Each structure stands twice: as C-alpha cells, then as structure tokens.
Predicted model as a PDB file, atoms N, CA, C, CB and O in Angstrom, pLDDT in the B-factor column:
MODEL        1                                                                  
ATOM      1  N   MET A   1      13.829  -9.867  -9.108  1.00 69.00           N  
ATOM      2  CA  MET A   1      13.096  -9.989  -7.703  1.00 69.00           C  
ATOM      3  C   MET A   1      12.006  -9.040  -8.020  1.00 69.00           C  
ATOM      4  CB  MET A   1      14.023  -9.544  -6.251  1.00 69.00           C  
ATOM      5  O   MET A   1      12.528  -7.929  -7.923  1.00 69.00           O  
ATOM      6  N   ALA A   2      10.361  -8.856  -8.456  1.00 87.00           N  
ATOM      7  CA  ALA A   2       9.714  -7.765  -8.416  1.00 87.00           C  
ATOM      8  C   ALA A   2       8.708  -7.399  -7.352  1.00 87.00           C  
ATOM      9  CB  ALA A   2       9.223  -7.721  -9.471  1.00 87.00           C  
ATOM     10  O   ALA A   2       8.229  -8.459  -6.949  1.00 87.00           O  
ATOM     11  N   PHE A   3       8.393  -6.797  -6.979  1.00 94.00           N  
ATOM     12  CA  PHE A   3       7.255  -6.800  -5.833  1.00 94.00           C  
ATOM     13  C   PHE A   3       5.976  -6.131  -6.633  1.00 94.00           C  
ATOM     14  CB  PHE A   3       7.746  -5.780  -4.304  1.00 94.00           C  
ATOM     15  O   PHE A   3       5.693  -5.691  -7.747  1.00 94.00           O  
ATOM     16  N   THR A   4       5.286  -6.379  -5.105  1.00 95.00           N  
ATOM     17  CA  THR A   4       3.690  -5.919  -6.047  1.00 95.00           C  
ATOM     18  C   THR A   4       3.014  -5.688  -5.026  1.00 95.00           C  
ATOM     19  CB  THR A   4       2.748  -7.102  -7.100  1.00 95.00           C  
ATOM     20  O   THR A   4       3.542  -6.023  -3.966  1.00 95.00           O  
ATOM     21  N   ILE A   5       2.012  -5.222  -4.981  1.00 97.00           N  
ATOM     22  CA  ILE A   5       1.395  -4.273  -3.362  1.00 97.00           C  
ATOM     23  C   ILE A   5      -0.789  -5.345  -3.422  1.00 97.00           C  
ATOM     24  CB  ILE A   5       1.247  -1.072  -4.005  1.00 97.00           C  
ATOM     25  O   ILE A   5      -1.750  -5.291  -4.190  1.00 97.00           O  
ATOM     26  N   ASP A   6      -0.411  -6.216  -1.920  1.00 96.00           N  
ATOM     27  CA  ASP A   6      -1.093  -6.656  -1.811  1.00 96.00           C  
ATOM     28  C   ASP A   6      -2.665  -6.197  -1.852  1.00 96.00           C  
ATOM     29  CB  ASP A   6      -0.612  -7.038  -1.141  1.00 96.00           C  
ATOM     30  O   ASP A   6      -2.899  -5.940  -0.671  1.00 96.00           O  
ATOM     31  N   PRO A   7      -3.787  -5.977  -2.552  1.00 97.00           N  
ATOM     32  CA  PRO A   7      -4.369  -5.118  -1.796  1.00 97.00           C  
ATOM     33  C   PRO A   7      -5.711  -5.646  -0.471  1.00 97.00           C  
ATOM     34  CB  PRO A   7      -4.869  -4.204  -2.933  1.00 97.00           C  
ATOM     35  O   PRO A   7      -6.387  -4.992   0.322  1.00 97.00           O  
ATOM     36  N   GLY A   8      -5.643  -6.604  -0.673  1.00 97.00           N  
ATOM     37  CA  GLY A   8      -6.300  -7.792   1.084  1.00 97.00           C  
ATOM     38  C   GLY A   8      -5.042  -6.533   2.190  1.00 97.00           C  
ATOM     39  O   GLY A   8      -5.229  -6.813   3.374  1.00 97.00           O  
ATOM     40  N   LEU A   9      -4.569  -6.027   2.130  1.00 97.00           N  
ATOM     41  CA  LEU A   9      -3.427  -6.053   3.962  1.00 97.00           C  
ATOM     42  C   LEU A   9      -3.229  -4.810   2.809  1.00 97.00           C  
ATOM     43  CB  LEU A   9      -1.576  -7.718   4.797  1.00 97.00           C  
ATOM     44  O   LEU A   9      -2.354  -5.133   2.006  1.00 97.00           O  
ATOM     45  N   CYS A  10      -3.759  -3.610   2.555  1.00 97.00           N  
ATOM     46  CA  CYS A  10      -2.913  -2.415   2.272  1.00 97.00           C  
ATOM     47  C   CYS A  10      -4.690  -1.691   2.475  1.00 97.00           C  
ATOM     48  CB  CYS A  10      -1.733  -2.322   0.406  1.00 97.00           C  
ATOM     49  O   CYS A  10      -5.679  -1.953   1.790  1.00 97.00           O  
ATOM     50  N   PRO A  11      -4.614  -1.069   3.248  1.00 95.00           N  
ATOM     51  CA  PRO A  11      -5.864  -0.162   3.658  1.00 95.00           C  
ATOM     52  C   PRO A  11      -6.415   0.559   3.148  1.00 95.00           C  
ATOM     53  CB  PRO A  11      -5.835   0.466   4.400  1.00 95.00           C  
ATOM     54  O   PRO A  11      -7.607   0.684   3.426  1.00 95.00           O  
ATOM     55  N   GLN A  12      -5.794   1.398   2.132  1.00 96.00           N  
ATOM     56  CA  GLN A  12      -6.129   1.917   0.827  1.00 96.00           C  
ATOM     57  C   GLN A  12      -7.094   3.188   1.922  1.00 96.00           C  
ATOM     58  CB  GLN A  12      -7.095   0.577  -0.552  1.00 96.00           C  
ATOM     59  O   GLN A  12      -8.209   3.164   1.399  1.00 96.00           O  
ATOM     60  N   ASN A  13      -7.161   4.144   3.038  1.00 95.00           N  
ATOM     61  CA  ASN A  13      -7.475   4.890   3.227  1.00 95.00           C  
ATOM     62  C   ASN A  13      -6.626   6.022   3.527  1.00 95.00           C  
ATOM     63  CB  ASN A  13      -8.120   4.552   3.747  1.00 95.00           C  
ATOM     64  O   ASN A  13      -7.411   6.918   3.835  1.00 95.00           O  
ATOM     65  N   HIS A  14      -5.902   6.291   3.574  1.00 95.00           N  
ATOM     66  CA  HIS A  14      -4.466   7.269   3.522  1.00 95.00           C  
ATOM     67  C   HIS A  14      -3.793   7.434   2.174  1.00 95.00           C  
ATOM     68  CB  HIS A  14      -3.251   6.628   4.468  1.00 95.00           C  
ATOM     69  O   HIS A  14      -3.965   6.667   1.227  1.00 95.00           O  
ATOM     70  N   ARG A  15      -2.927   8.621   2.172  1.00 96.00           N  
ATOM     71  CA  ARG A  15      -2.159   8.559   1.685  1.00 96.00           C  
ATOM     72  C   ARG A  15      -0.785   7.698   1.945  1.00 96.00           C  
ATOM     73  CB  ARG A  15      -2.212   9.496   1.603  1.00 96.00           C  
ATOM     74  O   ARG A  15      -0.194   7.988   2.985  1.00 96.00           O  
ATOM     75  N   CYS A  16      -0.165   6.593   1.059  1.00 97.00           N  
ATOM     76  CA  CYS A  16       0.490   5.936   1.696  1.00 97.00           C  
ATOM     77  C   CYS A  16       2.070   6.542   1.191  1.00 97.00           C  
ATOM     78  CB  CYS A  16       0.038   4.455   1.493  1.00 97.00           C  
ATOM     79  O   CYS A  16       2.446   7.156   0.193  1.00 97.00           O  
ATOM     80  N   PRO A  17       2.691   6.081   2.300  1.00 96.00           N  
ATOM     81  CA  PRO A  17       3.667   6.498   2.856  1.00 96.00           C  
ATOM     82  C   PRO A  17       5.268   6.363   2.259  1.00 96.00           C  
ATOM     83  CB  PRO A  17       3.456   5.950   3.962  1.00 96.00           C  
ATOM     84  O   PRO A  17       6.325   6.994   2.297  1.00 96.00           O  
ATOM     85  N   LEU A  18       4.558   4.760   1.527  1.00 96.00           N  
ATOM     86  CA  LEU A  18       6.525   4.424   0.320  1.00 96.00           C  
ATOM     87  C   LEU A  18       5.853   5.320  -0.768  1.00 96.00           C  
ATOM     88  CB  LEU A  18       7.163   2.029  -0.674  1.00 96.00           C  
ATOM     89  O   LEU A  18       6.849   5.934  -1.149  1.00 96.00           O  
ATOM     90  N   VAL A  19       5.045   5.695  -1.354  1.00 97.00           N  
ATOM     91  CA  VAL A  19       5.460   6.938  -2.569  1.00 97.00           C  
ATOM     92  C   VAL A  19       6.388   7.638  -2.261  1.00 97.00           C  
ATOM     93  CB  VAL A  19       4.476   7.997  -2.923  1.00 97.00           C  
ATOM     94  O   VAL A  19       7.246   7.569  -3.141  1.00 97.00           O  
ATOM     95  N   ALA A  20       6.808   8.597  -1.077  1.00 96.00           N  
ATOM     96  CA  ALA A  20       7.812   9.098  -0.470  1.00 96.00           C  
ATOM     97  C   ALA A  20       8.820   8.444  -0.306  1.00 96.00           C  
ATOM     98  CB  ALA A  20       7.559   9.475   0.464  1.00 96.00           C  
ATOM     99  O   ALA A  20       9.930   8.959  -0.436  1.00 96.00           O  
ATOM    100  N   ALA A  21       8.655   7.231  -0.002  1.00 95.00           N  
ATOM    101  CA  ALA A  21       9.495   6.278   0.667  1.00 95.00           C  
ATOM    102  C   ALA A  21      10.973   6.091  -0.551  1.00 95.00           C  
ATOM    103  CB  ALA A  21       8.423   4.665   0.976  1.00 95.00           C  
ATOM    104  O   ALA A  21      12.198   6.150  -0.447  1.00 95.00           O  
ATOM    105  N   CYS A  22      10.287   5.923  -1.321  1.00 97.00           N  
ATOM    106  CA  CYS A  22      10.751   4.895  -2.963  1.00 97.00           C  
ATOM    107  C   CYS A  22      11.798   5.749  -3.667  1.00 97.00           C  
ATOM    108  CB  CYS A  22       9.211   4.660  -4.373  1.00 97.00           C  
ATOM    109  O   CYS A  22      11.584   6.587  -4.543  1.00 97.00           O  
ATOM    110  N   PRO A  23      13.168   5.336  -3.044  1.00 97.00           N  
ATOM    111  CA  PRO A  23      13.966   6.243  -3.622  1.00 97.00           C  
ATOM    112  C   PRO A  23      14.371   6.773  -5.007  1.00 97.00           C  
ATOM    113  CB  PRO A  23      14.755   5.964  -3.234  1.00 97.00           C  
ATOM    114  O   PRO A  23      14.985   7.762  -5.408  1.00 97.00           O  
ATOM    115  N   ALA A  24      13.285   4.839  -6.040  1.00 97.00           N  
ATOM    116  CA  ALA A  24      13.603   5.973  -7.363  1.00 97.00           C  
ATOM    117  C   ALA A  24      11.835   6.225  -7.999  1.00 97.00           C  
ATOM    118  CB  ALA A  24      14.965   5.001  -8.986  1.00 97.00           C  
ATOM    119  O   ALA A  24      11.586   6.378  -9.194  1.00 97.00           O  
ATOM    120  N   GLY A  25      11.032   6.220  -7.156  1.00 97.00           N  
ATOM    121  CA  GLY A  25      10.407   7.207  -8.008  1.00 97.00           C  
ATOM    122  C   GLY A  25       9.119   6.223  -8.697  1.00 97.00           C  
ATOM    123  O   GLY A  25       8.149   6.656  -9.319  1.00 97.00           O  
ATOM    124  N   ALA A  26       9.509   4.425  -8.305  1.00 97.00           N  
ATOM    125  CA  ALA A  26       8.443   3.900  -8.774  1.00 97.00           C  
ATOM    126  C   ALA A  26       7.493   3.267  -8.503  1.00 97.00           C  
ATOM    127  CB  ALA A  26       8.607   3.517  -9.289  1.00 97.00           C  
ATOM    128  O   ALA A  26       6.922   2.355  -9.100  1.00 97.00           O  
ATOM    129  N   ILE A  27       7.204   4.046  -7.028  1.00 98.00           N  
ATOM    130  CA  ILE A  27       5.374   4.209  -6.351  1.00 98.00           C  
ATOM    131  C   ILE A  27       4.854   5.649  -6.748  1.00 98.00           C  
ATOM    132  CB  ILE A  27       5.222   4.151  -4.264  1.00 98.00           C  
ATOM    133  O   ILE A  27       5.284   6.803  -6.737  1.00 98.00           O  
ATOM    134  N   SER A  28       3.463   4.836  -7.179  1.00 98.00           N  
ATOM    135  CA  SER A  28       2.798   6.066  -7.209  1.00 98.00           C  
ATOM    136  C   SER A  28       1.102   5.420  -7.246  1.00 98.00           C  
ATOM    137  CB  SER A  28       3.375   7.098  -8.673  1.00 98.00           C  
ATOM    138  O   SER A  28       0.703   4.308  -7.590  1.00 98.00           O  
ATOM    139  N   GLN A  29       0.349   6.626  -6.740  1.00 98.00           N  
ATOM    140  CA  GLN A  29      -0.815   6.595  -6.178  1.00 98.00           C  
ATOM    141  C   GLN A  29      -2.024   7.854  -6.711  1.00 98.00           C  
ATOM    142  CB  GLN A  29      -0.419   6.654  -4.695  1.00 98.00           C  
ATOM    143  O   GLN A  29      -2.081   9.082  -6.646  1.00 98.00           O  
ATOM    144  N   GLU A  30      -2.788   6.893  -7.183  1.00 97.00           N  
ATOM    145  CA  GLU A  30      -3.982   8.821  -6.784  1.00 97.00           C  
ATOM    146  C   GLU A  30      -4.748   8.107  -6.548  1.00 97.00           C  
ATOM    147  CB  GLU A  30      -4.675  10.317  -8.042  1.00 97.00           C  
ATOM    148  O   GLU A  30      -5.190   7.033  -6.957  1.00 97.00           O  
ATOM    149  N   GLY A  31      -4.955   9.040  -5.560  1.00 97.00           N  
ATOM    150  CA  GLY A  31      -5.937   9.761  -4.075  1.00 97.00           C  
ATOM    151  C   GLY A  31      -5.896   8.918  -3.095  1.00 97.00           C  
ATOM    152  O   GLY A  31      -4.808   8.687  -2.567  1.00 97.00           O  
ATOM    153  N   PHE A  32      -6.827   8.412  -2.737  1.00 97.00           N  
ATOM    154  CA  PHE A  32      -6.234   6.889  -1.246  1.00 97.00           C  
ATOM    155  C   PHE A  32      -6.860   5.893  -2.105  1.00 97.00           C  
ATOM    156  CB  PHE A  32      -7.187   6.809   0.965  1.00 97.00           C  
ATOM    157  O   PHE A  32      -7.871   5.275  -1.772  1.00 97.00           O  
ATOM    158  N   ALA A  33      -6.231   5.736  -3.251  1.00 97.00           N  
ATOM    159  CA  ALA A  33      -6.433   3.766  -3.977  1.00 97.00           C  
ATOM    160  C   ALA A  33      -5.860   3.660  -3.135  1.00 97.00           C  
ATOM    161  CB  ALA A  33      -5.846   2.848  -5.515  1.00 97.00           C  
ATOM    162  O   ALA A  33      -5.667   4.205  -2.048  1.00 97.00           O  
ATOM    163  N   LEU A  34      -5.151   1.852  -4.407  1.00 97.00           N  
ATOM    164  CA  LEU A  34      -4.412   1.274  -3.773  1.00 97.00           C  
ATOM    165  C   LEU A  34      -3.181   1.470  -4.407  1.00 97.00           C  
ATOM    166  CB  LEU A  34      -4.798   0.112  -3.569  1.00 97.00           C  
ATOM    167  O   LEU A  34      -3.177   1.564  -5.634  1.00 97.00           O  
ATOM    168  N   PRO A  35      -1.916   1.565  -3.646  1.00 98.00           N  
ATOM    169  CA  PRO A  35      -0.589   2.833  -4.720  1.00 98.00           C  
ATOM    170  C   PRO A  35      -0.426   1.523  -5.902  1.00 98.00           C  
ATOM    171  CB  PRO A  35       1.772   3.449  -3.556  1.00 98.00           C  
ATOM    172  O   PRO A  35      -1.326   0.685  -5.839  1.00 98.00           O  
ATOM    173  N   GLU A  36       0.477   1.333  -6.790  1.00 97.00           N  
ATOM    174  CA  GLU A  36       1.236   0.977  -7.726  1.00 97.00           C  
ATOM    175  C   GLU A  36       2.264   1.238  -7.776  1.00 97.00           C  
ATOM    176  CB  GLU A  36       0.958   1.172  -8.559  1.00 97.00           C  
ATOM    177  O   GLU A  36       2.630   2.381  -7.503  1.00 97.00           O  
ATOM    178  N   ILE A  37       3.461  -0.117  -8.294  1.00 97.00           N  
ATOM    179  CA  ILE A  37       5.005  -0.038  -8.433  1.00 97.00           C  
ATOM    180  C   ILE A  37       5.143  -0.481  -9.785  1.00 97.00           C  
ATOM    181  CB  ILE A  37       5.906  -0.959  -7.376  1.00 97.00           C  
ATOM    182  O   ILE A  37       4.724  -1.561 -10.201  1.00 97.00           O  
ATOM    183  N   ASP A  38       6.057   0.835 -10.808  1.00 96.00           N  
ATOM    184  CA  ASP A  38       6.425   0.290 -11.361  1.00 96.00           C  
ATOM    185  C   ASP A  38       7.370  -0.484 -11.678  1.00 96.00           C  
ATOM    186  CB  ASP A  38       6.271   0.636 -11.637  1.00 96.00           C  
ATOM    187  O   ASP A  38       8.481   0.024 -11.524  1.00 96.00           O  
ATOM    188  N   PRO A  39       7.349  -2.079 -12.271  1.00 93.00           N  
ATOM    189  CA  PRO A  39       8.576  -2.189 -12.010  1.00 93.00           C  
ATOM    190  C   PRO A  39       9.471  -2.072 -13.194  1.00 93.00           C  
ATOM    191  CB  PRO A  39       8.731  -3.298 -11.363  1.00 93.00           C  
ATOM    192  O   PRO A  39      10.222  -2.983 -13.542  1.00 93.00           O  
ATOM    193  N   GLY A  40       9.345  -0.598 -13.979  1.00 95.00           N  
ATOM    194  CA  GLY A  40      10.885  -0.883 -15.285  1.00 95.00           C  
ATOM    195  C   GLY A  40      10.857   0.639 -14.398  1.00 95.00           C  
ATOM    196  O   GLY A  40      10.973   1.591 -15.169  1.00 95.00           O  
ATOM    197  N   ARG A  41      10.718   1.061 -12.845  1.00 96.00           N  
ATOM    198  CA  ARG A  41      10.942   2.085 -12.342  1.00 96.00           C  
ATOM    199  C   ARG A  41      12.129   1.193 -11.242  1.00 96.00           C  
ATOM    200  CB  ARG A  41       9.510   2.944 -11.827  1.00 96.00           C  
ATOM    201  O   ARG A  41      13.344   1.318 -11.087  1.00 96.00           O  
ATOM    202  N   CYS A  42      11.127   0.303 -10.632  1.00 95.00           N  
ATOM    203  CA  CYS A  42      11.918  -0.572  -9.734  1.00 95.00           C  
ATOM    204  C   CYS A  42      13.439  -0.737  -9.348  1.00 95.00           C  
ATOM    205  CB  CYS A  42      11.654  -1.599 -10.131  1.00 95.00           C  
ATOM    206  O   CYS A  42      13.869  -1.513 -10.202  1.00 95.00           O  
ATOM    207  N   VAL A  43      14.504  -0.393  -8.473  1.00 96.00           N  
ATOM    208  CA  VAL A  43      15.649  -0.755  -8.394  1.00 96.00           C  
ATOM    209  C   VAL A  43      15.684  -2.171  -7.945  1.00 96.00           C  
ATOM    210  CB  VAL A  43      16.310   0.104  -7.654  1.00 96.00           C  
ATOM    211  O   VAL A  43      16.604  -2.926  -8.261  1.00 96.00           O  
ATOM    212  N   GLU A  44      14.297  -2.660  -6.926  1.00 94.00           N  
ATOM    213  CA  GLU A  44      14.645  -3.621  -6.335  1.00 94.00           C  
ATOM    214  C   GLU A  44      15.221  -3.914  -5.383  1.00 94.00           C  
ATOM    215  CB  GLU A  44      14.963  -4.014  -6.777  1.00 94.00           C  
ATOM    216  O   GLU A  44      15.359  -5.008  -4.836  1.00 94.00           O  
ATOM    217  N   CYS A  45      15.898  -2.108  -4.933  1.00 95.00           N  
ATOM    218  CA  CYS A  45      16.430  -2.645  -3.373  1.00 95.00           C  
ATOM    219  C   CYS A  45      15.507  -2.635  -1.783  1.00 95.00           C  
ATOM    220  CB  CYS A  45      17.738  -1.624  -3.062  1.00 95.00           C  
ATOM    221  O   CYS A  45      16.021  -2.474  -0.676  1.00 95.00           O  
ATOM    222  N   GLY A  46      14.024  -2.858  -2.078  1.00 95.00           N  
ATOM    223  CA  GLY A  46      13.242  -3.789  -1.051  1.00 95.00           C  
ATOM    224  C   GLY A  46      13.348  -2.504   0.001  1.00 95.00           C  
ATOM    225  O   GLY A  46      13.852  -2.883   1.058  1.00 95.00           O  
ATOM    226  N   LEU A  47      13.010  -1.080   0.007  1.00 96.00           N  
ATOM    227  CA  LEU A  47      12.835  -0.248   0.847  1.00 96.00           C  
ATOM    228  C   LEU A  47      11.257  -0.156   0.808  1.00 96.00           C  
ATOM    229  CB  LEU A  47      13.654   0.951   0.590  1.00 96.00           C  
ATOM    230  O   LEU A  47      10.951   0.522   1.789  1.00 96.00           O  
ATOM    231  N   CYS A  48      10.681  -0.343   0.463  1.00 96.00           N  
ATOM    232  CA  CYS A  48       9.386  -0.709   0.532  1.00 96.00           C  
ATOM    233  C   CYS A  48       8.455  -1.387   1.466  1.00 96.00           C  
ATOM    234  CB  CYS A  48       9.326  -1.217  -0.247  1.00 96.00           C  
ATOM    235  O   CYS A  48       7.558  -1.221   2.293  1.00 96.00           O  
ATOM    236  N   ALA A  49       9.605  -2.722   0.509  1.00 95.00           N  
ATOM    237  CA  ALA A  49       9.034  -4.179   1.817  1.00 95.00           C  
ATOM    238  C   ALA A  49       9.691  -3.756   3.318  1.00 95.00           C  
ATOM    239  CB  ALA A  49       9.950  -6.236   1.331  1.00 95.00           C  
ATOM    240  O   ALA A  49       8.799  -3.829   4.163  1.00 95.00           O  
ATOM    241  N   ALA A  50      10.395  -3.527   3.638  1.00 95.00           N  
ATOM    242  CA  ALA A  50      10.835  -2.791   4.888  1.00 95.00           C  
ATOM    243  C   ALA A  50      10.059  -2.140   5.729  1.00 95.00           C  
ATOM    244  CB  ALA A  50      11.620  -1.944   4.643  1.00 95.00           C  
ATOM    245  O   ALA A  50       9.584  -2.482   6.811  1.00 95.00           O  
ATOM    246  N   ALA A  51       9.946  -0.785   4.883  1.00 95.00           N  
ATOM    247  CA  ALA A  51       8.784   0.115   5.249  1.00 95.00           C  
ATOM    248  C   ALA A  51       7.033   0.049   5.797  1.00 95.00           C  
ATOM    249  CB  ALA A  51       8.770   0.663   4.197  1.00 95.00           C  
ATOM    250  O   ALA A  51       6.523   0.683   6.721  1.00 95.00           O  
ATOM    251  N   CYS A  52       6.394  -0.931   4.876  1.00 96.00           N  
ATOM    252  CA  CYS A  52       5.037  -1.586   4.763  1.00 96.00           C  
ATOM    253  C   CYS A  52       5.291  -1.611   6.138  1.00 96.00           C  
ATOM    254  CB  CYS A  52       4.656  -3.014   3.838  1.00 96.00           C  
ATOM    255  O   CYS A  52       6.166  -2.417   6.453  1.00 96.00           O  
ATOM    256  N   GLY A  53       4.647  -0.792   7.310  1.00 94.00           N  
ATOM    257  CA  GLY A  53       3.548  -1.864   7.881  1.00 94.00           C  
ATOM    258  C   GLY A  53       2.536  -2.774   8.122  1.00 94.00           C  
ATOM    259  O   GLY A  53       2.291  -3.132   9.274  1.00 94.00           O  
ATOM    260  N   ARG A  54       2.112  -3.059   7.468  1.00 96.00           N  
ATOM    261  CA  ARG A  54       1.223  -3.569   7.224  1.00 96.00           C  
ATOM    262  C   ARG A  54       1.781  -5.194   6.714  1.00 96.00           C  
ATOM    263  CB  ARG A  54       0.495  -2.636   6.354  1.00 96.00           C  
ATOM    264  O   ARG A  54       1.234  -6.180   7.208  1.00 96.00           O  
ATOM    265  N   GLN A  55       2.848  -5.345   5.747  1.00 96.00           N  
ATOM    266  CA  GLN A  55       3.716  -6.003   5.597  1.00 96.00           C  
ATOM    267  C   GLN A  55       2.597  -6.821   4.103  1.00 96.00           C  
ATOM    268  CB  GLN A  55       4.314  -6.789   7.162  1.00 96.00           C  
ATOM    269  O   GLN A  55       2.245  -7.993   3.970  1.00 96.00           O  
ATOM    270  N   ALA A  56       2.248  -5.269   2.971  1.00 97.00           N  
ATOM    271  CA  ALA A  56       1.326  -5.492   1.933  1.00 97.00           C  
ATOM    272  C   ALA A  56       2.390  -5.617   0.790  1.00 97.00           C  
ATOM    273  CB  ALA A  56       0.154  -4.292   1.756  1.00 97.00           C  
ATOM    274  O   ALA A  56       2.168  -6.461  -0.078  1.00 97.00           O  
ATOM    275  N   VAL A  57       3.335  -4.985   0.723  1.00 97.00           N  
ATOM    276  CA  VAL A  57       4.228  -5.802  -0.126  1.00 97.00           C  
ATOM    277  C   VAL A  57       4.880  -6.605  -0.511  1.00 97.00           C  
ATOM    278  CB  VAL A  57       4.598  -5.710  -0.292  1.00 97.00           C  
ATOM    279  O   VAL A  57       5.973  -6.623   0.054  1.00 97.00           O  
ATOM    280  N   ARG A  58       4.705  -7.541  -1.455  1.00 93.00           N  
ATOM    281  CA  ARG A  58       4.970  -9.228  -1.464  1.00 93.00           C  
ATOM    282  C   ARG A  58       6.162  -9.165  -2.974  1.00 93.00           C  
ATOM    283  CB  ARG A  58       2.991 -10.448  -1.835  1.00 93.00           C  
ATOM    284  O   ARG A  58       6.194  -8.402  -3.940  1.00 93.00           O  
ATOM    285  N   GLU A  59       6.803 -10.042  -2.681  1.00 90.00           N  
ATOM    286  CA  GLU A  59       7.994 -10.123  -3.771  1.00 90.00           C  
ATOM    287  C   GLU A  59       6.998 -11.019  -5.318  1.00 90.00           C  
ATOM    288  CB  GLU A  59       9.707 -11.391  -2.884  1.00 90.00           C  
ATOM    289  O   GLU A  59       6.577 -12.160  -5.128  1.00 90.00           O  
ATOM    290  N   ARG A  60       6.809 -10.473  -6.401  1.00 83.00           N  
ATOM    291  CA  ARG A  60       5.860 -10.949  -7.598  1.00 83.00           C  
ATOM    292  C   ARG A  60       6.660 -11.968  -7.885  1.00 83.00           C  
ATOM    293  CB  ARG A  60       5.519  -9.950  -8.908  1.00 83.00           C  
ATOM    294  O   ARG A  60       7.858 -11.966  -7.601  1.00 83.00           O  
ATOM    295  N   ASN A  61       6.137 -12.802  -8.399  1.00 74.00           N  
ATOM    296  CA  ASN A  61       6.599 -13.901  -8.779  1.00 74.00           C  
ATOM    297  C   ASN A  61       6.614 -14.795  -9.908  1.00 74.00           C  
ATOM    298  CB  ASN A  61       6.328 -14.343  -8.153  1.00 74.00           C  
ATOM    299  O   ASN A  61       7.243 -15.852  -9.850  1.00 74.00           O  
TER     300      ASN A  61                                                      
ENDMDL                                                                          
END                                                                             
C-alpha cells in the first residue's frame, strides 16, 4: 500500500503540516507546491492519511 496526494483536494496555499507529521520523513514540499510522498522512504503507517484534514492523501492503486 503506497500513498499519494490528490492535487484536487490539497489547497496548496500553505506549508503542509504532513511534512512534519511523517515519522519517516517521506513527505517533502517546495514552497507551497503540492507535497510529494517518497515511496522509497514511506513506511506505510497511514499517519499522513489520518492527519490530513482535507482527506487529500489516498492509497495509490
């Protein structure tokens, strides 16, 4: 199970709080751009999906 961020649900107008919430450091963001999840670093804990108030984090198919 890998995760991705839906650009249609992510507002991309602030520093994403998920960057700091990820225990594996798998989420990065440049400026206010769409955050990216590095599948190589992701430990698939699901904390990002639980913490996202916009429900923008989804399981990747």
